[in-house]
Backbone as ProteinMPNN parsed JSONL, in Angstrom:
{"seq_chain_A": "MIKAFCETLKDGPSHEIIVIKDGGTWPAACNQGYYESTGDVIYFGADDLEPLPGWYKEVLDWLKREDELPAAKVMDPDGSFSNAIDGTNLELTHFTRVPIMRRDQWERIGPWPEDLIYYADLWVSEKGRTLGIRTRLFYSYIFLHHWSQIGRVDSKVNMDAAGWALNRHREAMV", "coords_chain_A": {"N_chain_A": [[123.433, 71.128, 142.69], [122.146, 73.933, 142.111], [120.175, 73.244, 142.108], [119.612, 72.714, 145.103], [120.019, 75.125, 146.087], [117.869, 76.505, 144.775], [115.851, 75.653, 146.0], [115.686, 76.247, 148.92], [115.971, 78.974, 148.968], [113.22, 79.256, 148.089], [111.408, 80.695, 149.664], [112.627, 82.499, 150.4], [114.619, 85.705, 150.418], [114.997, 87.661, 146.928], [117.068, 86.741, 144.359], [119.828, 86.665, 142.426], [121.325, 83.916, 140.326], [124.511, 82.64, 139.464], [126.952, 81.267, 137.511], [129.56, 80.108, 136.446], [131.828, 78.76, 135.01], [134.246, 76.411, 133.664], [136.158, 78.513, 134.521], [139.016, 78.745, 134.886], [140.238, 78.897, 137.472], [139.408, 78.542, 141.285], [139.626, 81.184, 142.412], [139.604, 82.818, 140.105], [136.823, 82.566, 139.175], [135.273, 83.862, 140.472], [135.393, 85.897, 140.617], [134.787, 86.732, 138.111], [131.808, 86.366, 138.508], [131.842, 88.102, 140.605], [131.809, 90.319, 139.128], [129.562, 89.743, 137.06], [127.636, 90.214, 139.206], [124.959, 91.625, 140.312], [123.66, 92.298, 142.711], [124.016, 93.453, 146.564], [124.898, 91.618, 148.052], [126.965, 89.458, 147.816], [127.685, 85.791, 147.119], [129.567, 83.161, 147.312], [130.386, 80.59, 145.897], [130.665, 76.668, 145.504], [130.137, 74.241, 143.574], [130.494, 71.774, 144.739], [129.351, 72.314, 147.111], [126.67, 72.007, 149.278], [123.627, 74.117, 149.9], [121.973, 73.833, 152.984], [118.661, 74.397, 154.91], [117.895, 77.486, 155.758], [120.455, 78.578, 155.508], [120.89, 81.057, 154.926], [119.407, 83.71, 156.517], [120.482, 84.654, 158.986], [122.866, 85.05, 158.938], [122.118, 86.867, 156.487], [120.804, 89.375, 157.853], [122.943, 89.89, 160.123], [125.047, 90.83, 158.089], [124.04, 93.242, 157.571], [124.451, 94.921, 159.456], [126.844, 94.103, 160.837], [130.096, 95.431, 160.045], [132.061, 92.683, 159.01], [132.828, 89.529, 157.894], [131.392, 86.225, 157.402], [131.49, 83.162, 158.294], [130.919, 80.086, 157.205], [129.572, 76.671, 158.762], [130.369, 73.75, 158.322], [129.479, 70.903, 157.012], [129.987, 67.435, 156.663], [129.524, 64.922, 154.653], [128.455, 62.534, 156.217], [127.611, 63.251, 158.554], [129.364, 64.587, 159.783], [130.74, 67.462, 161.755], [132.857, 69.213, 159.886], [134.886, 71.687, 159.874], [134.689, 71.868, 162.6], [137.06, 72.804, 164.021], [137.098, 75.482, 164.451], [135.837, 76.647, 166.108], [133.325, 77.676, 168.283], [130.084, 78.57, 168.064], [129.588, 82.065, 167.048], [131.652, 82.412, 167.019], [135.017, 84.654, 166.686], [136.619, 83.813, 164.014], [139.272, 82.337, 161.372], [139.728, 81.894, 159.565], [136.821, 82.216, 156.678], [135.718, 80.082, 155.041], [133.64, 79.246, 153.667], [133.037, 82.144, 151.348], [130.905, 85.416, 151.837], [130.043, 87.81, 151.094], [129.713, 91.145, 151.287], [128.791, 93.748, 148.692], [130.366, 96.341, 148.705], [132.035, 95.458, 150.973], [133.779, 93.252, 149.146], [134.6, 95.258, 147.551], [137.018, 96.983, 149.157], [138.364, 94.514, 149.944], [139.055, 93.58, 147.326], [139.835, 92.449, 144.066], [139.28, 88.613, 144.271], [142.8, 86.944, 144.125], [144.296, 85.158, 140.996], [145.693, 83.637, 140.683], [145.583, 81.723, 143.141], [145.329, 78.616, 143.143], [144.563, 77.066, 145.047], [143.459, 78.192, 148.632], [142.453, 80.149, 147.979], [139.646, 81.157, 150.144], [141.54, 81.493, 152.29], [143.156, 83.616, 151.848], [141.093, 85.787, 151.329], [140.103, 86.322, 153.933], [141.775, 87.353, 155.216], [143.256, 89.267, 154.035], [140.982, 90.673, 154.411], [141.417, 90.922, 157.227], [143.664, 92.84, 157.124], [142.411, 95.039, 156.413], [140.231, 95.844, 158.335], [138.675, 94.335, 158.462], [136.901, 91.962, 160.312], [136.237, 87.817, 160.844], [133.847, 85.959, 161.283], [132.361, 83.486, 162.381], [129.174, 81.708, 162.094], [126.964, 79.217, 163.238], [124.676, 78.549, 162.017], [125.017, 78.993, 159.117], [125.411, 77.207, 157.275], [126.28, 74.196, 155.48], [126.311, 71.52, 153.696], [129.001, 69.804, 152.578], [129.627, 67.56, 149.977], [132.388, 67.129, 148.6], [133.471, 66.959, 145.837], [135.961, 64.641, 144.183], [136.32, 65.773, 141.555], [137.65, 68.038, 139.071], [139.635, 69.297, 141.534], [142.974, 69.582, 143.135], [144.243, 69.395, 145.296], [146.812, 67.778, 145.66], [149.883, 66.567, 147.099], [152.071, 68.143, 145.967], [150.723, 70.613, 144.748], [149.337, 71.764, 146.547], [151.926, 72.548, 148.199], [153.103, 74.409, 146.072], [150.678, 76.343, 146.203], [150.909, 76.533, 149.044], [153.194, 78.323, 148.812], [152.595, 80.743, 146.849], [150.597, 81.823, 148.413], [151.384, 82.675, 150.127], [153.545, 85.186, 149.522], [151.235, 86.558, 148.725], [150.607, 87.666, 151.006], [152.835, 88.861, 151.593], [152.303, 90.498, 149.989], [150.332, 92.369, 151.148], [151.089, 93.918, 153.304]], "CA_chain_A": [[123.774, 71.75, 144.062], [121.938, 74.989, 141.982], [118.383, 73.067, 142.888], [119.333, 72.87, 146.724], [119.746, 77.171, 145.949], [116.291, 77.624, 144.178], [114.813, 74.886, 147.362], [116.014, 76.506, 150.2], [115.524, 80.187, 148.796], [112.325, 79.09, 147.679], [110.692, 81.606, 149.872], [113.448, 83.827, 150.459], [114.992, 86.822, 149.587], [115.405, 87.985, 145.012], [118.773, 86.884, 144.045], [120.227, 86.006, 140.647], [122.318, 82.648, 140.519], [125.632, 83.076, 138.08], [127.684, 79.961, 137.559], [130.796, 80.181, 135.564], [131.927, 77.174, 134.128], [135.846, 76.939, 133.357], [137.06, 79.782, 135.071], [140.515, 78.844, 135.006], [141.107, 78.714, 138.844], [138.03, 78.959, 141.782], [139.265, 82.896, 142.851], [138.972, 84.05, 138.59], [135.537, 82.399, 138.203], [134.843, 84.215, 141.78], [136.085, 87.7, 140.546], [134.035, 87.136, 136.965], [130.854, 85.933, 139.415], [131.809, 88.837, 141.193], [131.689, 91.506, 138.251], [128.427, 90.245, 136.671], [126.455, 90.221, 139.835], [123.756, 93.079, 140.551], [122.462, 92.269, 144.784], [124.21, 93.457, 147.436], [125.271, 90.928, 148.971], [127.68, 88.18, 146.901], [127.892, 84.108, 148.016], [130.75, 82.57, 146.808], [130.177, 79.011, 146.074], [131.564, 75.306, 144.707], [129.546, 73.083, 143.1], [130.5, 70.313, 145.864], [128.449, 72.612, 148.526], [125.036, 72.237, 149.637], [123.049, 74.705, 151.547], [121.332, 73.53, 154.178], [117.666, 74.603, 154.763], [118.126, 79.047, 156.601], [121.6, 78.971, 155.853], [121.617, 82.414, 154.806], [118.782, 84.237, 157.456], [121.232, 84.757, 160.064], [123.721, 85.75, 157.677], [121.892, 88.8, 155.807], [120.684, 90.079, 158.556], [124.119, 90.416, 160.467], [125.973, 91.727, 156.886], [123.153, 94.53, 157.239], [124.637, 95.423, 160.512], [128.168, 94.635, 161.252], [131.471, 94.58, 158.688], [132.737, 91.544, 159.574], [132.5, 88.134, 157.441], [130.993, 85.342, 157.508], [132.25, 82.105, 158.163], [130.035, 78.686, 157.509], [129.223, 75.432, 159.841], [130.651, 72.805, 157.304], [129.371, 69.321, 157.568], [130.48, 66.182, 156.08], [128.235, 63.798, 154.405], [128.921, 61.813, 157.194], [126.772, 63.64, 159.726], [130.309, 65.242, 160.562], [131.234, 69.196, 161.295], [134.454, 68.789, 159.511], [135.463, 72.226, 160.835], [134.64, 72.37, 164.399], [138.451, 73.439, 164.7], [137.264, 76.748, 164.015], [135.444, 77.294, 167.157], [131.983, 77.977, 168.649], [128.667, 79.7, 166.994], [129.463, 83.765, 167.003], [133.008, 83.484, 167.854], [135.744, 85.298, 165.833], [137.87, 82.942, 163.662], [140.338, 82.288, 161.035], [139.085, 82.801, 157.794], [135.748, 81.925, 155.728], [135.623, 78.432, 154.183], [132.519, 79.257, 151.827], [132.878, 83.284, 151.426], [130.216, 85.176, 151.517], [130.012, 89.658, 151.623], [128.052, 92.447, 150.384], [129.334, 94.457, 147.609], [131.282, 96.994, 149.497], [133.691, 94.397, 151.171], [134.735, 92.63, 147.985], [135.347, 96.623, 146.835], [137.878, 97.431, 149.665], [139.291, 92.916, 149.261], [139.824, 93.651, 145.918], [139.82, 91.356, 143.233], [140.789, 87.765, 144.321], [144.419, 86.919, 143.473], [143.659, 84.23, 140.411], [147.192, 82.268, 140.716], [145.888, 80.56, 144.223], [144.387, 77.518, 143.012], [143.809, 76.412, 146.574], [143.568, 79.309, 149.653], [141.842, 81.103, 148.344], [139.352, 81.968, 151.163], [142.122, 81.608, 153.415], [143.571, 85.152, 151.418], [139.325, 86.28, 151.777], [139.233, 87.086, 155.227], [142.986, 87.531, 155.57], [142.845, 90.252, 153.354], [140.042, 91.696, 154.853], [141.172, 91.47, 157.936], [144.3, 94.092, 157.223], [141.088, 96.029, 156.523], [139.775, 95.923, 159.392], [137.709, 93.572, 158.857], [136.812, 90.244, 160.791], [135.919, 86.688, 160.417], [132.69, 84.792, 163.059], [132.011, 81.847, 162.596], [127.948, 81.317, 161.813], [126.592, 77.795, 162.996], [123.076, 78.318, 161.247], [125.606, 79.476, 158.079], [125.609, 75.859, 157.262], [127.083, 74.094, 154.298], [127.085, 70.05, 153.265], [130.469, 69.346, 151.449], [129.975, 66.498, 149.32], [133.957, 66.601, 148.611], [133.734, 66.162, 145.211], [136.799, 65.518, 143.252], [136.751, 66.248, 139.935], [138.913, 69.188, 139.784], [140.288, 68.858, 143.248], [143.819, 69.764, 142.879], [145.006, 69.628, 146.532], [147.911, 67.3, 145.866], [151.21, 67.096, 147.804], [152.923, 69.475, 144.329], [149.977, 71.916, 143.928], [149.279, 72.252, 148.167], [152.814, 73.972, 148.46], [153.003, 75.808, 145.341], [149.812, 77.148, 146.261], [151.03, 77.877, 150.004], [153.91, 79.578, 148.899], [151.371, 81.676, 146.614], [149.62, 82.66, 148.909], [153.0, 84.002, 151.431], [154.045, 86.119, 148.422], [150.267, 87.246, 148.852], [150.185, 87.436, 152.27], [153.621, 90.109, 151.376], [151.962, 92.202, 149.522], [149.219, 92.643, 152.154], [151.558, 94.477, 154.487]], "C_chain_A": [[122.534, 73.494, 143.838], [119.749, 74.324, 142.309], [118.161, 73.147, 144.543], [119.35, 74.548, 146.712], [118.501, 77.287, 146.484], [115.497, 76.904, 145.411], [114.995, 75.923, 148.545], [116.164, 78.574, 149.767], [113.948, 80.82, 148.087], [111.07, 80.822, 147.751], [111.767, 82.816, 150.732], [113.825, 85.535, 150.027], [115.22, 87.134, 148.241], [116.849, 87.182, 145.567], [118.985, 86.295, 142.992], [121.287, 84.855, 141.675], [123.325, 82.209, 138.987], [126.632, 81.945, 138.416], [128.701, 80.323, 136.602], [131.263, 79.084, 135.212], [133.614, 77.13, 133.105], [136.5, 77.767, 133.611], [138.074, 79.73, 134.678], [140.4, 78.478, 136.644], [139.857, 78.933, 139.813], [138.068, 80.632, 142.079], [138.994, 83.591, 141.443], [137.775, 83.189, 138.27], [134.826, 82.94, 139.278], [134.75, 85.338, 141.529], [135.054, 87.462, 139.151], [132.457, 86.619, 137.87], [130.423, 87.028, 139.873], [130.786, 90.414, 139.89], [130.413, 91.782, 137.379], [127.402, 89.888, 137.107], [125.527, 91.725, 140.265], [123.612, 93.347, 142.201], [124.089, 93.125, 144.874], [124.868, 93.017, 148.148], [125.76, 89.62, 148.137], [128.048, 86.58, 147.728], [128.301, 83.877, 146.945], [130.765, 80.934, 146.576], [130.736, 78.226, 145.579], [130.195, 74.874, 144.525], [129.158, 71.47, 144.034], [129.612, 71.285, 147.377], [127.175, 72.605, 148.618], [124.479, 73.042, 150.61], [122.366, 73.766, 152.128], [120.111, 74.595, 154.232], [118.452, 76.373, 156.179], [119.082, 79.062, 156.136], [121.799, 80.61, 155.477], [120.584, 83.333, 156.0], [119.763, 84.961, 158.207], [121.783, 85.758, 159.825], [124.005, 87.554, 157.388], [121.918, 89.744, 157.001], [122.428, 90.6, 159.499], [125.233, 91.08, 159.054], [125.634, 93.256, 157.003], [123.78, 95.286, 158.072], [126.405, 95.787, 160.84], [129.62, 94.492, 159.946], [132.043, 93.43, 158.981], [131.853, 90.792, 158.338], [132.502, 86.639, 157.864], [131.194, 84.506, 157.692], [130.896, 80.479, 158.247], [130.565, 77.455, 158.419], [129.372, 74.923, 158.187], [130.082, 71.097, 157.406], [129.831, 68.057, 156.651], [129.564, 65.012, 155.565], [128.41, 62.706, 155.077], [127.822, 61.895, 158.929], [127.917, 65.011, 160.923], [130.805, 66.453, 160.439], [132.755, 68.975, 161.384], [135.138, 69.972, 159.964], [135.572, 72.919, 162.502], [135.569, 73.219, 165.074], [138.304, 75.124, 164.366], [136.565, 77.577, 164.903], [133.923, 77.067, 167.234], [130.745, 78.915, 167.387], [129.322, 81.381, 167.584], [130.969, 84.161, 167.328], [134.159, 83.643, 166.567], [136.762, 83.818, 165.33], [138.652, 82.854, 162.399], [139.944, 82.295, 159.83], [137.523, 81.756, 157.298], [135.979, 81.044, 155.187], [134.73, 78.783, 152.96], [131.818, 80.91, 152.117], [131.382, 83.834, 150.727], [130.07, 87.203, 152.09], [129.208, 90.343, 151.162], [129.573, 93.303, 149.702], [130.962, 95.301, 147.919], [132.382, 96.418, 150.03], [133.784, 94.247, 150.211], [135.54, 94.11, 147.213], [136.615, 96.532, 147.397], [138.641, 95.677, 149.508], [139.372, 93.608, 148.6], [139.306, 92.778, 145.074], [140.653, 90.219, 144.051], [142.3, 86.947, 143.655], [144.551, 85.33, 142.505], [144.933, 82.906, 140.69], [147.049, 81.298, 141.552], [145.209, 79.591, 143.972], [144.358, 76.9, 144.224], [143.939, 77.843, 147.535], [142.858, 79.874, 149.361], [140.831, 82.301, 149.228], [139.864, 81.842, 151.623], [142.874, 83.449, 153.53], [142.437, 86.404, 151.387], [139.987, 86.895, 153.482], [141.037, 87.128, 155.891], [143.366, 89.096, 155.708], [141.83, 91.266, 154.854], [140.128, 92.426, 156.205], [142.693, 92.765, 158.237], [143.771, 94.994, 157.207], [140.711, 96.472, 157.313], [138.174, 95.215, 160.084], [136.994, 91.854, 158.593], [135.693, 89.07, 160.332], [135.066, 86.082, 161.064], [132.338, 83.855, 162.06], [129.931, 81.668, 162.814], [127.777, 79.429, 162.244], [125.375, 77.112, 161.773], [123.836, 78.691, 159.275], [125.913, 77.824, 157.265], [125.645, 75.543, 155.691], [126.775, 72.574, 154.367], [128.422, 70.25, 152.392], [129.842, 67.931, 151.568], [131.56, 65.556, 148.711], [134.056, 65.843, 146.789], [135.164, 66.142, 144.29], [137.588, 65.69, 142.058], [137.293, 67.89, 140.306], [139.66, 69.14, 140.795], [141.771, 68.914, 142.704], [144.996, 69.707, 144.316], [145.702, 67.935, 146.571], [149.108, 67.379, 146.737], [151.544, 68.784, 146.95], [152.105, 70.542, 144.285], [149.362, 72.377, 145.779], [150.437, 73.004, 148.495], [153.296, 74.297, 147.599], [151.573, 76.662, 146.026], [149.442, 77.373, 147.584], [152.064, 78.961, 149.499], [153.218, 80.923, 148.006], [150.986, 82.125, 146.989], [150.313, 83.572, 150.201], [153.241, 84.914, 150.21], [152.077, 87.423, 148.543], [150.254, 88.356, 149.392], [151.248, 89.296, 152.415], [152.783, 91.225, 151.019], [150.692, 93.191, 150.041], [149.843, 93.77, 152.913], [152.664, 95.699, 154.258]], "O_chain_A": [[122.131, 74.127, 144.814], [118.67, 74.858, 142.567], [117.141, 73.459, 145.157], [118.558, 75.125, 147.457], [118.015, 77.691, 147.54], [114.519, 77.51, 145.848], [113.916, 76.32, 148.986], [116.552, 79.282, 150.696], [113.574, 81.943, 147.747], [110.449, 81.533, 146.96], [111.472, 83.739, 151.491], [113.131, 86.288, 149.344], [116.328, 86.603, 148.169], [117.413, 87.083, 146.657], [118.277, 85.356, 142.628], [121.734, 84.831, 142.822], [122.99, 81.698, 137.918], [127.05, 81.787, 139.562], [128.247, 81.141, 135.802], [130.317, 78.298, 135.25], [133.88, 77.763, 132.083], [137.549, 77.931, 132.988], [138.393, 80.68, 133.963], [140.593, 77.269, 136.773], [139.01, 79.603, 139.222], [137.06, 81.338, 142.049], [138.363, 84.646, 141.377], [137.603, 83.004, 137.065], [133.637, 82.623, 139.264], [133.967, 85.998, 142.213], [134.254, 88.397, 139.203], [131.821, 86.622, 136.817], [129.235, 87.348, 139.842], [129.732, 91.051, 139.924], [130.0, 92.87, 136.979], [126.438, 89.438, 136.488], [126.068, 92.818, 140.433], [123.483, 94.444, 142.744], [124.928, 93.369, 144.008], [125.519, 93.683, 148.954], [124.912, 88.783, 147.826], [128.623, 86.468, 148.81], [127.816, 84.152, 145.847], [131.336, 80.23, 147.408], [131.652, 78.713, 144.916], [129.265, 75.153, 145.282], [128.269, 70.618, 144.051], [129.397, 70.763, 148.471], [126.551, 73.357, 147.869], [124.647, 72.908, 151.822], [122.236, 72.719, 151.494], [120.343, 75.673, 153.685], [119.234, 76.239, 157.121], [119.121, 80.287, 156.017], [122.817, 81.237, 155.771], [121.455, 83.891, 156.667], [119.789, 86.154, 157.906], [121.575, 86.926, 160.157], [124.763, 88.505, 157.581], [122.739, 90.642, 157.186], [122.869, 91.738, 159.333], [126.177, 91.815, 159.347], [126.365, 94.212, 156.74], [123.853, 96.461, 157.714], [127.026, 96.838, 160.999], [129.89, 93.543, 159.21], [133.11, 93.825, 159.451], [130.754, 91.124, 157.894], [133.371, 86.031, 158.488], [131.36, 84.31, 156.488], [130.254, 80.083, 159.219], [131.745, 77.3, 158.734], [128.82, 75.389, 157.19], [130.688, 70.293, 158.113], [129.898, 68.488, 155.5], [128.956, 64.283, 156.349], [128.548, 61.711, 154.365], [127.509, 61.128, 159.84], [127.707, 65.731, 161.899], [131.298, 66.805, 159.367], [133.54, 68.717, 162.297], [136.163, 69.657, 160.569], [136.12, 73.809, 163.151], [135.416, 73.972, 166.036], [139.256, 75.853, 164.086], [136.505, 78.802, 164.798], [133.326, 76.386, 166.4], [130.787, 79.565, 166.343], [129.383, 81.531, 168.804], [131.486, 85.227, 167.66], [134.163, 82.86, 165.617], [137.397, 83.053, 166.056], [138.787, 84.069, 162.25], [140.092, 83.366, 159.24], [137.39, 80.604, 157.711], [136.937, 81.336, 154.471], [134.948, 78.675, 151.753], [130.761, 81.155, 152.699], [130.78, 83.345, 149.772], [130.024, 87.632, 153.243], [128.098, 90.106, 150.685], [130.753, 93.403, 150.039], [132.114, 95.044, 147.57], [133.531, 96.721, 149.707], [133.986, 95.363, 149.733], [136.594, 94.135, 146.577], [137.512, 96.123, 146.661], [139.65, 95.715, 148.803], [139.843, 94.66, 149.034], [138.214, 92.295, 145.372], [141.818, 90.296, 144.443], [142.378, 86.478, 142.519], [144.874, 84.338, 143.159], [144.888, 81.684, 140.825], [147.68, 80.247, 141.451], [144.198, 79.555, 144.672], [143.897, 75.768, 144.075], [144.667, 78.679, 146.999], [142.225, 80.421, 150.264], [140.911, 83.53, 149.222], [139.149, 81.898, 152.623], [143.063, 84.194, 154.492], [142.704, 87.606, 151.41], [140.18, 88.079, 153.755], [141.27, 86.891, 157.076], [143.626, 89.837, 156.656], [142.055, 92.082, 155.748], [139.638, 93.492, 156.578], [142.782, 93.427, 159.271], [144.219, 95.976, 157.798], [140.707, 97.703, 157.305], [137.349, 95.285, 160.996], [136.737, 91.079, 157.672], [134.651, 89.253, 159.702], [135.696, 85.289, 161.764], [132.081, 83.952, 160.86], [129.574, 81.49, 163.979], [128.381, 78.55, 161.629], [125.204, 76.084, 161.118], [123.068, 78.595, 158.317], [126.985, 77.706, 156.671], [125.216, 76.296, 154.817], [127.098, 72.232, 155.505], [128.472, 71.082, 151.486], [129.585, 67.284, 152.583], [131.847, 64.377, 148.499], [134.487, 64.731, 146.484], [135.577, 67.165, 143.742], [138.766, 65.736, 141.704], [137.314, 68.584, 141.322], [140.757, 68.703, 140.447], [141.899, 68.229, 141.689], [146.207, 69.923, 144.3], [145.257, 67.048, 147.299], [149.308, 68.522, 147.147], [151.335, 69.962, 147.238], [152.602, 71.556, 143.796], [148.986, 73.538, 145.942], [150.244, 74.086, 149.05], [154.392, 74.737, 147.944], [151.798, 77.84, 146.304], [148.412, 77.973, 147.891], [151.919, 80.171, 149.67], [153.328, 82.05, 148.487], [150.634, 83.174, 146.451], [149.995, 84.556, 150.867], [152.414, 85.769, 150.529], [151.958, 88.645, 148.447], [150.067, 89.495, 148.964], [150.876, 90.357, 152.917], [152.599, 92.354, 151.474], [150.248, 94.251, 149.599], [149.057, 94.673, 153.201], [153.156, 96.277, 155.228]]}, "name": "protein", "num_of_chains": 1, "seq": "MIKAFCETLKDGPSHEIIVIKDGGTWPAACNQGYYESTGDVIYFGADDLEPLPGWYKEVLDWLKREDELPAAKVMDPDGSFSNAIDGTNLELTHFTRVPIMRRDQWERIGPWPEDLIYYADLWVSEKGRTLGIRTRLFYSYIFLHHWSQIGRVDSKVNMDAAGWALNRHREAMV"}
């Protein structure tokens, strides 16, 4: 996926790509990536998300003007819109499946709970909402999700445990 990012960003803004291998959990890797980054905007990806052309243009402009978290349109390999349930273009939505935010937003939201083996993206938007940072869906912020099974943790047991962990973190937000 790094090649896809380099290709889509070749004529775009200056950027740095930080890869965290074996970061424990996805939130732990995201936290480490944040601490190693230097930019004003941080995108938190995964190794099975391929950016499609123009993915960053509208959201970077939006992030300059609005205190909101952009949510991505995610396509499945068969070409279907996998998160159509999230709403229409530019509609407020429940959570960002592919987090991107300004550094000041991350600092207000804080480090992601590293014990969340699943639902960290949901936690980010919910925590943001408690701080007045809403989440808005952008069809132009678009990715192809290859659904890599390597390292996936979405078994029933893990999903149930992650749901309970998310609930504990929700209680700490209020």
